[in-house]
N, C-alpha and C positions, 0 to 999 in steps of 0.2 A: 504493500500500500504506500509506503513512504516514497518509493521510486516514482509514483504518479504525482506526488505533490507539486513538483516544479511545473507541471503541465496543467494543473487544475485551473489556474487563472484564465487560461485561454481556451478551455474546453467549453463549447457552446452550451450544453445543457446545464452547466453549473450556474450560469448567470441568472436565468429566469426561475431558478429554484425547482427544476424538475425532480420528481422522485427518482431515486437511483438504487441499484443494488450493487454489492461488491462480491465478486467471485475470487477466491483465494486458494492457492495450492497449499493444502495442509498435510499431504502425504505424497511421497514419491518413491517409486521402486523401479529398478533397472535403469535403462538409458532414457532420460527425459530432457526436454529442451531447457526448462527453467526450474530453479530450486524451490523448496518450501518457502512460503512468504510472498511469492510473486502474486500480484493481484491485477484484476481488471474491473473497471467500473462500467456498468450498463445502465443507460437511462431508460425511462418508461417508454420512450419512442424508439428504443433499440440502438441508439448511438453508443459507441464504445470508446473507452480510453484504456490503452494498455493491451497486453496480449499474454496468454498463458502458455501457448504451445507453438506459436508461429503459424497457426492456421489449422492444425489438425482437428481440434475439438471446439474451436471458438463458437461455431454456429450452435452447437448443442448447449454450450454454456450460456449463450445469450438467451436461448429458450428457457433454460432453468431459471435464469435471473428474472425474466419477465413473469414467469409463473410465481416466483417468490414475491414479486411486487403485487401480483394479483391477490394472493392469499395472505400476505404479510408474514409468512413463516420462513424460517431458515431451513436449509436442507444440505445434504451431502450427496455428491455425485462421483462415481468412479468411472474413469476412462482408461481402457487398456487396448491392446492390439487383439483383433479378432480375425484370424485367418479364415474362419468359416463364413463370416459376413463381410465382404469387401466394402459394403456401403455403410457399415456401422461407423458411428463417430468413435475414433480411437487414434492411438499414436502409432504412426508408421514405423517409428524407431524401436518399437517393441516394449517400451516401458509402460508404467502405469501411473496415473495421477488421481489423487483424491482431492476433490474440489469442494470447499465450503462456500455456500451461496447465502448471503444475508441481505435483507432490505436495510437500507440506511434510514435512520430516523423513523422506524416503524413502530416504536413503542418506548416505554420507559427504559432508560439505561442504554438505548441504542446509540450508535455513533451517527452523528449528523454531518451532512456535507459541509455545513458552516464551520464545524469544528475542524474538519480537515483543511478547509480554506485558511483558517486562522493559523493552523500548524504549518502551512506551506510557507508562511513568511519567515519561519525559523529554520527551515531546512534548505540546503545542507549546511549553511554557514554556522548556525548556532547549535546544531544538534537537535534531535527530536526522537520520540519513541511512541509506539502504540502497543498497548497490551489488550488483546481481543480474546473474548471467550468464544471458542469454536466447537464445543461439544454439543451433543443433542439436547442437553438439559438446560441450556441457557444461551445468552447472547450478550451483546453490548461490548463496550470498550472503555479503556482509560487512556486519556491523552497525557503524555509525560513530556513537558517542555524541556526539562533538564535531566536526561537519563543518568548522568554521572553522579547526581546528588539525590536521586530518588530513594526514599526509604519506604519499603513495603509496609513495615509495622506502623507507620504513621499515616497511611493512606486510607481514609474512610471510603473513598471511591473503589479502591481495589477490594476492600473487605466486602463491599456490596456486590462487586462483580463476582466474587467467589461464593457469595450467598451464605456467608457464615452466620449472619443474623444474630449475633450474640449467643450462639450455641456453646455448649460446654467444650467442644473441640475447636473453637475458633482460634485460640492461641496457637494450637499445634498446626492448624492449617496455614496460618499466616507465617509461622516460622519456616514451614516447609516451602512456602511460596517465596519467602525472602532468600532462602538458600539457593533456589533455582533461578529466580528472576533477576536478582541484582547482578550476578556475574554477566549475564547476557546484556543487561542494560548498560553496565559500565564498560563492557568490552565492545559495544557498538555492533552486536551480532543479532542474527535472527535465529529463533529457536521455538520449537513446540514442546511444551512441558505439560506433564500430567500430575495432578495433585489429588491425593485421596480426599474424599469428602469429609465434612465435619460430623455428620450423623447418618443414621440408617435411612432417613427419608430420601436421600440421594445416593443410591448404590453405586452409580458409575463415577469414575474419576472426572474431575474438572480439567478440561483441556484449554490451555492458554497459548495463544500465538503471540510471541514477542518480536517486535521489529524495532531495532535501535540503531540510530545513526549518530555518531559523534561528530563534532566539528571536523572539517576536512583536515587530513594529515598534511604536514608541511613538506615540501620538497624544495631544498635549497640548491640553486644552481650557482656555482662559483665559476665565473668566466663569461663575460659579455662578448662572445664571439659567435662565429657561424654555427658552431655546435650547440651553444647555449640557446641561440635563437630558434633552432630546429627542435630542441628538446622542450622548450616552453609550451607550445600548443599541444604536443603529445602528452606532456604531464598534466595539463589542464583537462585533456580528454579523459584521463584516468581519475579525475576528481581531486587532484592535489591542490592545496593552497601554495602557489609558487612564488618564491622569492629569487630574484637575480641579484647577485652581488659581485662587484668588481671595484678594484681600487682606483681605476682610471675613469674619471668623469666623462671624458670624450667617448668612451665605449659604453659605459653603463647608461648614459642618458640618450641613447639612440632610440628613435621612434619604434624600431622593431621589437623593443622590449616593453612597450607600453601595455601589452596584454597581461603582464605579470601582476600578481596581487600586490607585490611590493618590489621596489628597486632600491638597492642600497649601494652607496658609493663609500666604500671603507676597505681597509685592509681585511682580507678574508678571515684570518685567524682571530683578529680582534673582534670582528663582527660576530663570529660564531660564539666566542667566549661571552660576549655581552648577551647574546640571545639565550645561552644556557643559564647564565646567572639570573636572567629575568624570567626563567621558567617557560621559555618559548620553544624548547626542544623537549621531546619525549620519546618513548619507545616506538612510536610510529613515524618519526621523522626520517626523511631520506636526504642524504647529502651526496651531491654529484659534483666532483671537482674536475672541471674542464679547462682550467687555466693552462695546464701543460707548461708550467714555468716553476722551476725549483724554489725560487724565492717566495712564491705564493704557496706552492703545493706542500712543501715539507712542514712548515709551522701549522698550516691549516689541517693537514692530515693528523699531525700529532695531537691537535686539539680534538678533532672529530673522533679519533679512535679511543679517546678517553671518555666519551659520552655513551650513555645508554640510548642508542638510536637503532632504527630498523636496518639501515643500509648505508654503507659508505663506499663510494666508487670513485675511481680516478682514471682519467684518460691519459693515454700515452703509449709508446711503443714498449716492447719487451725490454729493450735496453734502458729506457728511462724508468721503467718499473723497477729494474734491479738497482739502479742508482738511487731511486727513491727509498727502497727498502733499506739499503745500506745507511742512508742518511737518517732514517727514522730509528734504526737500531742504535746508531751513535747518539741520537737524542734521548735514548732511554725507553723507547716504546717496546713493550714485551712481545715475544713471538705470538702469544695467544691473541693479542690485540691485532697484530699484523695479519693473522689468519682471517680476520673479519673483513679485510680490505678486498674489494672487488676491483682488481687491476690486472691487466687492462679491463676497463669497464665494458659491460655488455655481453650478450650471448654471441656465440660464433655464428653469425649469419652471412658472413662475407660482406659486411657493410663497408662502404667507401664514402659516399656523400654524407654531408651532415644530416640530411633527412633519413638516410638509411641507418646511420649511427644512432639517431634518436629512437628509431624502431628497435634497434638492438638493445639499447639501454632500457627502454620501457618493457621490453620482453623479459629482460633479466629481473626487473623490479617485480613483475607479475609472478615470475617463477620463484623468486626468493620469498615473496609473501606467501605463495601457496605452499612452498616447501616448509616454511615456518609453521603452517597450519597442518602439516603432515600429509601434504598432497604430492605435488609434482616432484619427481626425483631425477628425471632426465629429459633433456630437451632434444627430442628426436621428432621426425615427421610422423604425423598420425598414420600415414599409410604404411609405416614400417613397424607399427606396434599392434598388439591385439588388446582386447579388453575394452572397458567402457570409454567412451569419448569424453563424457562430462564427468568431472570429478568435483564432488561437493564434500566438505568436511563433515563427518557424522557427529551429531550432538551427543554429548555424554548424558544428556537428560532423556533422550528419546531415540531409540535405535532406528526408528523409522524416519527421523528428521535428518535433513541435510542443511548445514549452514549455508548462507549465501557465499558461494565459493568462487574460485577463479580458475577458469580453464587455463592451464599453464603447461609449459615445457621446461625442461632443465638443460643444463649445459652439457653439450657433447663437443669435445675439443677435436674438431676435424683436422687440426694442424699437428696432432701428435705424430711424432716420427718424421715430420717434414722439416727441411732446412729452414731456419729462421731468416727472414729478410734482413739485410744489413741495417736498414732504418726505415720505419714507416710510422706515420702518425697513428695508424689504426691497425695493430696486429695483436 
C-alpha cells in the first residue's frame, strides 16, 4: 500500500471521493511477480492504481474488489496456475498468490482514503507505516506516522485493532504484538505476523500486515565528475537521498548536479566526519568514493571504514587499489576494516562509460543489500542458473511471508586468471 502513496494525489478517483477497495498480497508461494504487501486500489467505477501480478490475475481481482464494494465485506482470494483450465485466472509463472480484498472506509475502524492521502505527504521522505488487520475475523488499520518511535503498548488504536477489549489476556496479546511488530516497524520492513487471540471467543489467530518505510537511506557521492554525474540519477532511481561532495567549487557547483538532494563543497574526509558527528550517517548509509585522487581518497576512506555504514566503495584501477590499501594500512586501518572496502567499485559487467559504470555500481549496491538480507550470493546471468527467479527474504515471524526483497546478483570475477591491464580507470 505504501508504494501507491506517491501516486495517490494524481489518481483521478481519489479527488471526487469515490468509494474504493484495496487488494493486497498476503500470501505467496513459489515463483510470483510481487512480494507480500504489494497492493492495488480499485475504484467503484473499476479504475485501478497499482498492479499485483503484471496482468495475470488483475481482471479477476478487480471483480472481487467490486463485489467487496457491493456487499461491504472483506474477502480472500487464491490464484495459482491451473494446467487443466487454460482460461482460468492464474499465474503463468506457476506460483500462487493469496489476495486480501477490503473496502476502504466501509465501517468503523476501516482505513479511509483520506487517511492514506494524508500519509502520502510523509512518504518517502519522512517515513511512514501501516498496520492492517487481514484475517477473516476483523479489518481496519492503524496509521503510524513515525515507525521508528512507535510503541505498541501505548497505542489504544492498535489495542482496538487487535480486539483485546480489556480482556484478561490483553496484556499478553499486546506484549506478543510488540515483540513482533516493533522490529518490523523500526527496520523499515514489510511482514505478516500472527498473534494468538486474547480469549476463547476468537479461536483463530489475528493476522496483521505491517508495511514500514523509513526515511530514505543516504548515498554519499564523493567526486563531482562524469562518474558522479552518471551515478546521481541511478541512485535516485533506487530511492536514495543523494549527496554530492567535492572540495572544488568549480566542479561541485555545476548544473548537472542540481538533481542531488544536497551538494557540499568541502574536503571529503572533513565533511564525512562532520556528518557522522551530527548523527547523519547510519547502518544504511552508502559511501561511493569516485574522486580517484590519493589526497582525497586515503583520508576519506580511513574515515569511512571507521563508521558503521552499509557500503563503502572506491573507484580506481587494480594498481591504484593496491597503492590505496598500502596507504590505509600505514595509516592504521585494520585488515578487517579493509575487507569491507569494495574496490574496484562495482560488479564485473564490462562497464566502460560513466553510465555503464553507474549501472555496475548500483548493481553491486543491490547485490550487497540482498546478500546482507541472506539472499543473493553470486552475480551470474539468470539463464545460467536454475531455481527461483524472484528471491524474497523469508520473515522469521511467518514462514509463508516474504519481505519486500530485491532481485539481485552477486559478483563473478570474469577476469580471474586473465592478465591485468597495465593501467585503466575501470578494471
